[in-house]
N, C-alpha and C positions, 0 to 999 in steps of 0.2 A: 967726531965719534967713530969708533971702529964698528965693525959688524957684529950685532949681537942678535940673539933671539928674545923674544917677548911673547909669552903665550897669555892669551886672554880667554877666560872660561866663564861663560854666564851660567847661571844655575837658578833652581827655585829652592828654596829651604823647606817648602812643603813637599818636595820628592825626595829628601835625603839631605845628609850634612854638607856643609861647605867642603868643596874640594881642596886638597893641599894646596897652599899658594904663599908666596912671598908677601902679598899685599891682598887683604879681603875688603871689599866694598860691600856694606849691607845698606840696600836701599829701601827695605821696608818700612821704616817708621817715618824718615824724613821727608819722602817724596811721593806724592799722590799716584795712585794705581790707576792706569788708563782701563784696567779691568772694570771698574765701576761703571763705565761708559758702556752701554749694551751694544753700541755701533763698533765698538773695539774689541769687546770682550773675545770674541772668536778669532780675531786676528792675531798677528805675531809681529814681531819687530822685522820680518821679512815685508812687511806692509807699509808703505810710506805714511798712512794716516797714523799708525801707532808710533812710528819715528818722530814724526813732527809733534805729536802731543808730548810725548817724553823729553823731546829736545826743548820744547816751549815750557817745560815745568821750571819754575823758579829755582835756581840753584844748581839744576843739572849741566849748564855749559860751564859753570865755574868749577864744578866738581870733576868734570870731564878733563878740564884743562889742568886742574891741580893734581889729578891722578897721573896724568902724562909728565908732569914735572916730578912726581915722586918716581916714577920709574925711571926717568932719566938720573935722578940722584941716586938710586941702587945702581945702575949701569956705571955711573962714574965713580963709584966707590972702589976700594982696593981690590976687591974680588968681582969687580964688574964685568970679567969674561963668563961669568956664570949666568944662564938664563934667568928672566924674571917672570913668574908666573903671577898674574892679578886675576883674582875671582871676584865676579860682579854679581851679587845675588839680590832677589827679590823675592816674593811670596811663591809664584808659579813658575818664573824664569822665561816667561813668554814674551813679555813686555817691557818693563822697566830694564831689567839686568841685560837682556838680549840688545835693547836699544843703545844703552851706555857702552856696551862692549864693542858694537859696530862703531859708534862715534869716536870711542877712545882710539880703536884702530886707525881710523882715518886721521885722528889728530896726531898720532904716533909716525904716520906716513908723511906728514908735511915736514920737510928739511931734514930729516934724521935718517941714517943709513941703518934701519933696522929691519930684521926679519920679524914680521908680526904675524902670528896665526891666531885666529878666533874659533873656538868650539862652544857650540851652545848645547849645554848638557841636557837641557829639559825643554828645549823650545817645540818639540814635536809631541810632547805629551798633552794629554786632555787638559781642558780647563778646569781648575780647580773650584769646587762649589764652596762657597763660603758665605 
């Protein structure tokens, strides 16, 4: 595969609309939120405890792998020289979306000649009270 750009943007739907993207993953309904655990609530995907909790959620490893395959399919298409942007969203953008974004970037790094950038739009925002 040739040299391509992939942008991964994590975000929280409670902080604004999903960013423009080629692919958008909405994690809100199907995957449990680490926010419900008081010991994780004020942490973010920058903390290994949050990353481990998200990574161990049933379905998340398969989703991450499938998303990497989907990105590769876009890059292999006839307009594959165009960058692919994937937006990964959850409620607040601090736990699930940011963790999946980081794991997806790591997955894309394995054995592919891609330039992958990750932007966490909402990770620094305050915890949302729900």
